[in-house]
N, C-alpha and C positions, 0 to 999 in steps of 0.2 A: 504493500499500499504506500502510497506516495505519502511523501510527508507533507502537504496543503492537505490535503482529502483525512489525511487522519487531522488535524487540526480545526481543520471544518468541523469534523465527527465530533471531537471532544468539545468542541465550541460549543457544538448543540446541545452535548449532556452535562454542560454548566448551564444551560438553561433549563433542562431537566429540576422541575422541582415539583414539592408536594404543595396541593390546594389543602390547607390544614383548618381544621376546627376541634375543639378541645382541650383538653387542659395538657399542660407539658409533660408535668407528671406521667402520665400512663401513656402518651405517644412511645412509639409505638405498640401494642397490645395484641396484635397480629397477624400474620402476615402481608405485607406490600404486593401489590400487583406491578409489573414493570412493563407495560406497552411498548412496544418496540414495531413499529409500521410498518417494517419489513419482513419476508419472510424466513424461517431461519437459515443458518450455514452462512448468511454474507457476511461483509465487514458491521453492518450496523448492528445487529445481532451478536456478533463476536465483543465487539465494547459494549453492548448492554449487557450480556452474561458476566462480563469482567467488573462494569460497575453494580453488579448487583450482587458480586460475593464480596466484595469492598462493604456496599453499604450492608449486605448480612452480618460481616465482621462488627463494623460501627454501632450498630441499631439492635444486634443482637433478635435480629427476628430470621425468618424467612421468606426472601425477593420473590416472589414467582414469575419470573418471564412469560411475558402473552405476546408472540408472536403474532400481530394483526396487518400481514400485506397485502397490499391491493390500490392500487389506485394513486398511487406516487406518495402513501401515508396519508392520506386521507381517511379512507378507513380505521385505521388507528385511532386518530387525532378525534375521530368522528367517538370513538369509543371513550377516551377518554374524558372531550369534551360534556359528556351524556353521563358522568359517574357522579358518585357525591361526591363531594368538595369535602372529604374527610380525610383529606392526607394519605391514605392507603392505596393509591392507583396513582402510579408516575408515567409521565411521556418522556421519552425518548427521542428528542426533538429533533428531526434530520432539517438537512435544510431545504428540500422538498417545502418543510412547514410554510416556511418564505416566498418561496416559488410560487404558491400551489394557487394563491388567490389572484394572480395575474395570467395565467393558462385554464385555470375554470371558472367561465361564470357562473358556476352559482356551486357553494362547498354546503354541506347539511352544518358547521357549524360558523360563525366569524372568528379569524383568527385572530385580531386584535384583542378581543374578549377574553378568546383562552389565554394568550399568554399573559394579558394585563392581572387574569384572575390567579395565572401561576404567577408571576412574579409577584406579586403584592402580598402572596402568601408562603415566604420562603421558609418558614414554619413555623409549628406549634405555637396559637398565640394562649393566656391562661384569661 
């Protein structure tokens, strides 16, 4: 994998953040779902699994990697956009996430709202 592609994926991973609610001292108390909007076996999946292992070690909870490939990342992003904002569903944000609004006339979610919701809730709030 080229260095630039790796850094792009890593930059997208930095945007990956839980949409959270609830008490700080009880989070997480169950497995966390990491949605990777690409099929298993590709570069994004590998990065997602590596991040999942690091998160599991850090948080002490299993990280379930959920590959939802299709439509240039739209299907996986839609799953996260419709998920309960409790911090237990994460999205590995690929570069397609910011490109899709210019390619597709209609998306099943508002890209700006999804990013704003996740960026404003980086940690559980008490």
